[in-house]
N, C-alpha and C positions, 0 to 999 in steps of 0.2 A: 281423731284429729282435734278434738276439744282440748286435749292435753297440750297441744301446741298453741291453739288459738287463745285459750283463756289466760295464760300467764301474760302474754304480750297485751291482751286487751285490758287487763288490770293495770299493767304499766302505762298503757296509753291513757287510761282514765285518770291516773295520777298526773301524767304529763299534760292533760287537758287544762289543768290549772294554769299553765303557762301560755295557753292558746289565747287567753284574754289579751295578751300584748299584741296579738296579730289582728289584722282587719277581719272582721267576722264573715262578710260575704265571700271574699276570695278563699278563706280558710274553709268554710263549709263546702263551697263548691269543689275545692281542691280535694277535700276528704272524700266526696262522692266519686270523683273521677279516679283518685288513687285507689279507692276500694275496688272499683271496676277493674283496674290494672292488676290487682293482687288475685283476682279470680281467673285471669287468663290462663296462668299455668295449669290450674286444675282442669280447665275446660279443654285445653290443648293437649292434654296427656303428657305433661312433663313427668320426668321420673319422680318417684315418691318423695325423696328428700327435698327436691325443689318445690313440689306442691305443698308439702308440709311447711316449708319456710314461708312461702307465699300466703298461705293460710294464716300463719302465726302473724306475719306483717299486717295482713288484713285486719286482724283483731286489733292491733295496735293503732293502725290507721283510723279504724271506724269509731274507736272508743270515744273520742271527743265530739262526734257528730251531735249527740243529743244536747250536749252542753252548748255548743255553738249555735245550733238551730233554735234552742229555747232562748238564748240571749238575743238572737235576731228578733224573735217574737216580742220579747220584752222591751227592746229598743224601738221597734217600728210601730207597734200597736199603740193606739191612744189608750191611757190608763183605764178609762171606762169600758173599752172594748177588749182589753187583755183577757179577762176571764172567759169571754165567749170565744175568742180567737184560740186560746189554749185548749179549751174543751173541744172545739171543732177539730183541732190538730190531733188531739188524743183520740177522737172518734175515728179519724181516718187511719191512724196508726193501729188502733185495735182491730178495725175491719180489714186492714191490709194483710194481716197475718193469715187468717183463714182463707181470704181471697187468693193469696199467693200460693197457698197449699192446694186449693181447688183448681187453679190454673196450671200449677207446676206439675201436679201428678200426670194429667193427660199429655203435657208437653214432654215430660220425661219418656212416657210410654211411646210417644210419636217419634221424637228425636233421638232419645237416649240420653244418658246422664251427661256425658262430656259435651255433646252438642248443645244441650240445654244450658249448661254452665257457660259455655262460650257465648251463646246468644245473650244470656243474662249479663255477662261481663261487658259485651259490646253495647248492650242497651244502657247499662249504668255509665259507661264511658261516654257514650253519646249524649246522655242526659247532662253530665257534667260539662261537655263542650257546648251543648245548647244553652245551658245556664250562663256559661261564660260569655257567649255571643249575645244573649239577651242582656246581660248586665252591661256589656260594653256598648251595646246600642242605646240602651236607656241612659247611660252616662252621657253619650254623644248627644242625645236629644235634649238633655238638660243644659247644655253649653250654649 
């Protein structure tokens, strides 16, 4: 599957340079929600060509995430707090990989691979929707 995922992820990484022209919060939130959508065909048992295409598109969609999220930190954090904020973010990222593996293994054993992927896709989409709602409410509160 990586043969399909990696080329479009690379293309997405090149395209992320153009993401700077977009508003960062909506772009970053959209990346998260769209990535969740690209996982749905894998979890729902779509035919292999559809699943491979979705996985490849997922690579393209996710590629700019690190750039946009890092840019958000750089724009939002006070200059003297930026190193600490980025270090804390990196600590969470580094810890999340083994934690995800530790939680994912038993979840796959319990639910099966397809149901676990569906649950993950729905959780990611829900996170994107929640972030959109939170952003809208915080904007409304500032008016």
